[in-house]
C-alpha positions in Angstrom: 17.7 -52.4 -54.6 17.7 -51.3 -58.5 14.2 -52.3 -60.1 14.7 -54.8 -62.8 13.7 -54.6 -66.1 12.6 -58.0 -67.0 9.6 -58.4 -69.2 6.5 -59.8 -67.9 6.4 -63.4 -68.2 3.5 -65.1 -70.0 0.9 -66.2 -67.7 0.9 -70.0 -68.9 4.7 -69.8 -67.6 3.9 -68.7 -64.5 1.2 -70.8 -64.0 3.0 -73.8 -64.9 5.5 -72.8 -62.1 2.6 -72.3 -59.5 0.9 -75.6 -60.7 3.9 -77.6 -59.5 4.8 -75.5 -56.4 4.5 -77.2 -53.2 4.0 -73.7 -51.5 3.8 -70.2 -52.9 4.9 -67.1 -51.2 3.4 -63.9 -52.8 4.8 -60.4 -51.6 3.2 -57.4 -52.9 3.7 -53.6 -53.3 1.6 -51.4 -51.3 -0.9 -50.3 -53.7 -4.4 -51.3 -54.7 -3.3 -52.9 -58.1 -0.8 -55.3 -56.4 -3.2 -55.8 -53.5 -6.0 -57.0 -55.8 -3.4 -58.9 -58.3 -2.3 -61.0 -54.8 -5.9 -61.7 -53.7 -6.7 -63.0 -57.3 -3.4 -65.3 -57.3 -4.3 -66.5 -53.7 -8.0 -67.2 -54.6 -6.6 -69.6 -57.4 -3.8 -71.0 -55.5 -6.6 -71.8 -52.9 -8.7 -73.3 -55.6 -6.1 -75.7 -56.9 -5.0 -76.8 -53.3 -1.8 -75.1 -53.2 -0.6 -73.6 -49.9 0.4 -69.8 -49.7 1.4 -67.1 -47.8 0.7 -63.3 -48.9 2.3 -60.2 -47.4 2.3 -56.3 -48.4 5.3 -54.4 -48.3 6.5 -50.7 -49.5 9.6 -52.2 -51.0 9.0 -55.8 -51.7 11.8 -58.4 -51.7 11.1 -61.9 -52.6 11.1 -64.5 -49.4 13.6 -67.3 -49.3 11.5 -70.0 -51.2 13.6 -73.4 -50.8 10.5 -74.8 -49.7 8.1 -73.3 -52.5 8.0 -70.4 -55.1 8.3 -66.7 -54.2 6.2 -64.3 -56.6 6.6 -60.6 -56.5 3.7 -58.8 -57.3 4.0 -55.0 -58.7 8.0 -55.3 -59.0 10.1 -57.0 -61.2 12.3 -58.8 -58.7 13.3 -62.1 -58.0 12.7 -65.2 -60.4 8.9 -64.9 -60.8 7.3 -61.8 -60.8 4.4 -59.6 -62.1 5.7 -56.3 -62.3 2.9 -54.2 -62.9 4.8 -52.2 -65.5 3.1 -51.4 -68.7 -0.1 -52.9 -67.6 -1.8 -53.7 -64.2 -0.6 -56.4 -62.5 -4.1 -57.5 -61.8 -4.9 -58.1 -65.2 -1.9 -60.4 -65.6 -2.7 -62.0 -62.4 -6.4 -62.6 -63.8 -4.7 -64.4 -66.8 -2.6 -66.3 -64.8 -5.6 -67.7 -62.4 -7.3 -68.4 -65.8 -4.2 -70.5 -66.9 -4.4 -72.4 -63.8 -7.7 -73.4 -64.8 -9.9 -71.2 -62.2 -12.2 -68.6 -63.0 -11.2 -65.7 -60.8 -13.3 -62.8 -59.8 -13.7 -60.2 -62.3 -14.8 -57.5 -60.3 -11.5 -57.6 -58.1 -9.5 -57.6 -61.6 -11.3 -54.5 -62.5 -10.9 -52.9 -58.9 -7.2 -53.4 -59.7 -7.2 -52.0 -63.2 -8.7 -49.0 -61.8 -6.5 -48.7 -58.8 -3.6 -49.0 -61.3 -4.9 -45.8 -62.9 -6.0 -47.5 -65.9 -9.7 -48.2 -67.5 -11.5 -51.3 -67.5 -11.3 -52.8 -70.5 -7.9 -51.3 -71.6 -4.2 -52.3 -70.9 -5.0 -56.1 -71.0 -8.1 -56.2 -68.8 -10.6 -56.8 -72.0 -11.0 -60.5 -70.7 -11.8 -59.3 -67.0 -14.2 -56.9 -68.3 -15.8 -59.3 -71.0 -16.2 -61.7 -67.9 -17.8 -59.3 -65.6 -20.4 -58.3 -68.1 -21.3 -61.4 -69.7 -22.2 -62.4 -66.0 -23.6 -59.3 -65.2 -21.6 -58.4 -62.6 -21.4 -54.8 -63.5 -22.6 -52.2 -65.6 -21.7 -48.6 -66.8 -23.7 -45.7 -65.6 -23.8 -41.8 -65.2 -22.5 -40.6 -61.8 -19.2 -41.0 -59.6 -17.4 -43.7 -58.3 -17.5 -44.0 -54.4 -17.5 -47.1 -52.5 -20.8 -46.3 -50.5 -24.2 -45.2 -50.9 -24.0 -42.2 -48.8 -22.9 -39.7 -51.2 -21.5 -37.4 -48.7 -19.3 -39.7 -46.9 -18.3 -41.2 -50.3 -17.3 -38.0 -51.9 -15.5 -36.4 -48.6 -13.2 -39.3 -48.2 -12.8 -40.5 -52.0 -9.1 -40.0 -52.9 -10.2 -40.6 -56.8 -11.1 -36.7 -56.7 -9.9 -33.4 -54.7 -12.8 -31.0 -54.6 -13.5 -28.2 -51.9 -15.4 -30.4 -49.8 -12.9 -33.2 -49.9 -12.2 -34.2 -46.2 -15.2 -32.3 -45.2 -18.3 -34.6 -44.8 -20.6 -31.9 -43.8 -19.3 -29.8 -46.6 -20.1 -32.3 -49.1 -23.4 -32.7 -47.7 -24.2 -28.7 -47.8 -22.8 -29.2 -51.6 -25.1 -32.1 -52.4 -28.2 -30.1 -51.2 -28.0 -27.6 -53.3 -28.6 -30.1 -56.1 -31.7 -31.3 -54.6 -31.1 -35.0 -55.8 -33.8 -37.2 -55.4 -33.7 -40.2 -52.5 -33.5 -42.7 -55.4 -31.0 -41.7 -57.9 -32.0 -42.0 -61.4 -29.4 -41.5 -64.5 -30.4 -37.8 -64.7 -29.8 -37.0 -61.2 -26.3 -39.1 -61.5 -25.4 -36.7 -64.0 -25.9 -33.9 -62.2 -23.9 -35.2 -59.6 -21.0 -36.1 -62.1 -21.2 -32.5 -63.3 -21.0 -31.1 -59.9 -17.9 -33.1 -58.9 -16.0 -32.4 -62.5 -16.7 -28.7 -62.1 -15.9 -28.5 -58.4 -12.7 -30.4 -59.0 -11.5 -28.0 -61.8 -12.5 -24.8 -60.2 -11.3 -25.7 -57.0 -8.4 -23.2 -55.4 -5.1 -24.0 -56.7 -6.4 -26.7 -59.4 -4.2 -27.5 -62.2 -5.2 -28.2 -65.8 -4.2 -32.0 -65.2 -7.0 -32.2 -62.6 -9.7 -31.8 -65.3 -8.2 -35.1 -66.7 -7.6 -37.0 -63.5 -11.3 -36.7 -62.4 -12.3 -38.4 -65.6 -11.4 -42.0 -63.7 -13.9 -41.3 -61.2 -16.7 -40.6 -63.6 -19.1 -42.7 -65.4 -18.2 -45.5 -63.1 -18.8 -49.2 -63.6 -21.6 -50.2 -60.8 -21.4 -53.3 -59.0 -24.5 -55.1 -59.9 -26.5 -56.8 -56.8 -24.0 -58.7 -54.8 -21.2 -58.9 -57.2 -19.2 -56.6 -54.9 -19.1 -55.2 -51.1 -19.1 -51.8 -52.6 -21.3 -49.7 -54.9 -18.7 -49.2 -57.9 -15.8 -50.7 -59.2 -13.9 -47.5 -58.9 -15.2 -47.3 -55.3 -13.7 -50.6 -54.7 -10.3 -49.4 -56.1 -10.1 -46.8 -53.7 -10.8 -49.0 -50.8 -8.3 -51.4 -51.9 -5.4 -48.6 -52.6 -6.0 -47.3 -48.9 -6.1 -50.7 -47.2 -2.5 -51.7 -49.0 -1.1 -49.0 -46.5 -3.6 -48.5 -43.9 -4.6 -52.2 -43.0 -2.8 -54.6 -45.4 -4.2 -57.7 -43.5 -7.7 -56.4 -43.9 -7.0 -55.8 -47.7 -5.6 -59.3 -48.2 -8.7 -60.9 -46.5 -10.8 -58.5 -48.7 -9.4 -59.4 -52.1 -9.1 -62.9 -51.3 -12.8 -63.2 -49.8 -15.6 -64.7 -52.3 -18.3 -63.4 -50.6 -16.8 -60.5 -47.7 -19.2 -60.7 -44.8 -20.6 -57.3 -43.4 -17.8 -57.2 -40.5 -14.8 -57.6 -43.1 -16.8 -54.8 -45.7 -17.3 -52.5 -42.4 -13.7 -52.9 -41.4 -12.4 -52.0 -44.8 -14.8 -49.0 -45.2 -13.6 -47.4 -41.9 -10.0 -47.6 -42.8 -10.6 -46.1 -46.3 -12.9 -43.3 -44.6 -10.0 -42.6 -41.9 -7.2 -42.9 -44.5 -9.0 -40.8 -47.2 -10.0 -37.9 -44.6 -6.8 -37.6 -43.3 -5.0 -37.6 -46.5 -7.4 -34.6 -47.5 -7.0 -32.8 -44.4 -3.2 -33.0 -44.5 -3.3 -31.4 -48.0 -5.6 -28.9 -46.6 -3.2 -27.7 -44.3 0.1 -28.0 -46.1 2.5 -25.5 -47.0 3.3 -25.7 -50.9 6.7 -24.9 -52.7 7.3 -25.0 -56.1 10.9 -26.0 -57.7 12.2 -26.9 -60.9 10.7 -30.3 -61.6 8.6 -30.7 -58.7 6.2 -29.5 -56.3 6.8 -30.0 -52.4 3.9 -30.0 -49.8 4.7 -29.8 -46.4 2.3 -31.6 -44.0 1.8 -32.8 -40.5 -0.3 -35.9 -40.8 -0.4 -36.6 -37.0 -1.7 -33.3 -36.2 -4.7 -34.0 -38.2 -5.3 -37.3 -37.6 -8.7 -37.5 -36.1 -11.5 -38.5 -38.4 -11.7 -42.1 -37.1 -8.0 -42.8 -37.1 -6.5 -44.7 -34.0 -5.8 -42.1 -31.2 -2.9 -44.0 -30.2 -1.2 -44.5 -33.7 2.6 -42.7 -33.7 3.5 -40.2 -36.1 5.7 -42.1 -38.2 3.0 -44.7 -38.5 0.3 -42.2 -39.7 2.7 -40.7 -42.0 3.8 -44.2 -43.4 0.2 -45.0 -44.5 -1.3 -41.4 -45.5 1.9 -39.9 -47.3 1.9 -41.5 -50.5 -1.9 -40.7 -51.0 -1.2 -37.0 -50.2 1.5 -37.1 -52.8 -0.6 -38.5 -55.4 -3.3 -36.2 -54.9 -0.9 -33.3 -55.2 0.3 -34.9 -58.5 -2.9 -35.2 -59.9 -4.8 -32.3 -58.8 -2.3 -29.5 -57.4 1.0 -30.1 -59.1 2.0 -28.0 -62.0 5.4 -30.0 -62.3 5.6 -33.5 -63.1 6.8 -34.8 -59.5 4.8 -34.0 -56.3 6.8 -34.7 -52.9 4.9 -34.8 -49.7 6.9 -34.2 -46.6 6.0 -34.8 -43.2 9.3 -33.6 -41.0 7.6 -34.7 -37.5 7.5 -38.3 -39.0 11.0 -37.9 -40.7 9.3 -39.2 -44.0 8.7 -38.4 -47.6 6.6 -39.9 -50.5 6.8 -38.8 -54.2 4.8 -39.4 -57.0 5.5 -38.8 -60.7 3.1 -38.6 -63.9 5.6 -40.4 -65.7 8.1 -43.6 -64.9 11.3 -41.4 -64.1 13.0 -44.1 -61.9 11.8 -42.7 -58.5 12.2 -45.7 -56.6 15.8 -45.9 -57.3 16.4 -42.1 -57.0 14.8 -42.6 -53.0 17.1 -45.4 -52.7 20.1 -43.8 -53.6 19.4 -40.6 -51.6 18.5 -42.6 -48.5 21.7 -44.3 -48.7 23.4 -40.8 -48.9 21.5 -39.6 -45.7 21.3 -42.6 -43.6 18.1 -43.5 -44.3 15.8 -45.9 -45.9 14.2 -45.8 -49.5 11.9 -47.7 -51.6 9.7 -47.5 -54.6 8.8 -48.0 -58.2 9.6 -46.2 -61.4 6.6 -43.7 -60.8 6.5 -43.6 -56.8 8.8 -43.7 -53.8 9.4 -42.7 -50.4 12.4 -42.1 -47.8 12.5 -42.3 -44.1 15.2 -40.6 -42.1 15.5 -40.1 -38.5 12.3 -42.1 -38.1 11.6 -45.4 -39.4 12.7 -47.9 -41.9 10.5 -51.1 -43.3 12.5 -53.9 -41.3 10.8 -54.0 -38.0 8.7 -57.0 -36.9 6.0 -54.5 -35.9 5.5 -52.9 -39.1 6.4 -49.3 -37.8 10.2 -49.6 -38.6 13.4 -49.0 -36.8 15.2 -45.9 -36.0 17.5 -44.5 -38.7 20.0 -41.7 -38.7 19.6 -38.3 -41.0 17.0 -35.8 -41.5 14.4 -35.4 -44.2 15.1 -31.8 -44.9 18.3 -33.0 -46.4 16.8 -35.9 -47.9 14.7 -33.6 -49.6 17.4 -31.5 -51.0 19.3 -34.7 -52.5 16.0 -35.9 -54.1 15.4 -32.7 -55.7 19.0 -32.4 -56.9 18.3 -35.9 -58.3 15.4 -35.1 -60.1 
C-alpha cells in the first residue's frame, strides 16, 4: 500500500471527529513516537468516555469502522490520521488531546518526540515542554539519557548510543569504574559521564562522522522529576517505548496509557527494553558488513545471539521481526557512511532498512516484496521485507509463510535504491 501524501489535519478537526465518535479504533506504527501518540489519544478518549481499541502494526491499515472512527497513527492512511511526517505524531496527539478538553501527560508526549528523533521544544512540541516545565515534571541536566538508575545497565542496553561496551554490561561497568564516579552523581560527575560516552561513540571501531551528531540526542537529557515518569529520563523513556513498540506492544500501550504505571508494569517494560537493546547490539557486534553504492548492508543472525533474557522459545523470525529495525537504525546512525543501512537476517528470511532522509523506503520494500513473493512494509525513511519466512497477517503476530528468498529481495532493494 502506497503512503498517502495528505497534510496533517488540524488538531481541532480531528478532535471534533473523535468527540462525536461512538467508538474509536487506533492503529499505530511500531515505533516509540506512534506508540506514545496512541497512548495520549487513548488516554484522552478514556477521559471523555469514548470507548476505544488500540493496536500496533508494522504496516497499519485502518480497521473497518462502521461502528465508529478509525485513526491511523504514524502513517498517512485512511480518512483520519496523524501521519508523524514533518513533526512527531506525539506532538500532534498532545494537541488533539487538548482540543478534546483534556490535559494530556506532557512527559509521554516528550518521550514520543525524542523517539521520533526530535528535540523537546522543537517540531511542534513546545506546548508539551512548556507544560512539563511549568508543572516541574522535568528539568534539563548534564549526563546521558538512560531509563535506569544503574548506569552500566542503562549504557549497555541503550539504543540511543553505540559504544564499545554497548551490549556488554560488564564492559560498561569497567568503563565507568575508570571514571571513579561518586555514588550520588552531581552535575560535574554527569558531565564526565557524558564526555566519556560522547568520546567512546566517536572513537569506536567503525564509527562514522554522523555518529558524533547522532549521540547528541542522548546527551544533556531531560530528567523526570520525582514521580513524573517511571524512568529516570525522558530520553530513556523514549528508548523504552521504541523497544516496546516491536518487542512487547501490549506492554507498550499499557505503559503509554497508564497515568501512574505500577512497579510490575515498569519492571516488565524495562525487562523487554533491556532484552531488546542487548540483542540488537550483540547482533551488530557479530555482523558481516558490506558497502554498496547508496547503502551499507549488515548481515546478522539475531537468534544466534538471543540470550540476554530473551525468551528461549522465541522463533528466529519473531526475534528478527522485533530486533532487525533497531539494528538497521543503529547501523544507519553510527556505522553507515551511506545514507541507507539494511540489516539482513537470512535465517529468519527478513530484512529491515533505515534511511537518513525520507526516500520512500516503505514503498520500495512493498514493491520489491511483490516481485519476490514476500511481504513489505514501512514509511518514507524505514521499511522491511519478509520472504520465505513470515508476513504480518497471522493472528499470533508472528506471521504466515511466504515464498521467495531474502537474498533476492536484498538485491532488488539495492537496485531500487
